[in-house]
C-alpha positions, 0 to 999 in steps of 0.5 A: 537528510536525503533518503538513499536511492534503493538499489534492488526492487522493493515489495511491501504487502499490505493489509488491514487488521483493525480497520479495513480502510480499503473497503470503507475509504477506497479512495485514500487507500489507492492515493498511498498506494499511488503513492509508493508506487510512484517511489518505486515500491511494488504493492501486493493488496493482501487477502484481505483487501475490499473485504469488510466484516 
């Protein structure tokens, strides 16, 4: 089954509620973000980007 092409530009926001992957493993986060962008999706980093407690 193939996905249909999106007619409008899609934007998603990303946040880490329990595991700050963008801070602990930034390469993995960047790879996932680049994958989504390669599919034509705009990615907006949330306010917790690169933060950890």
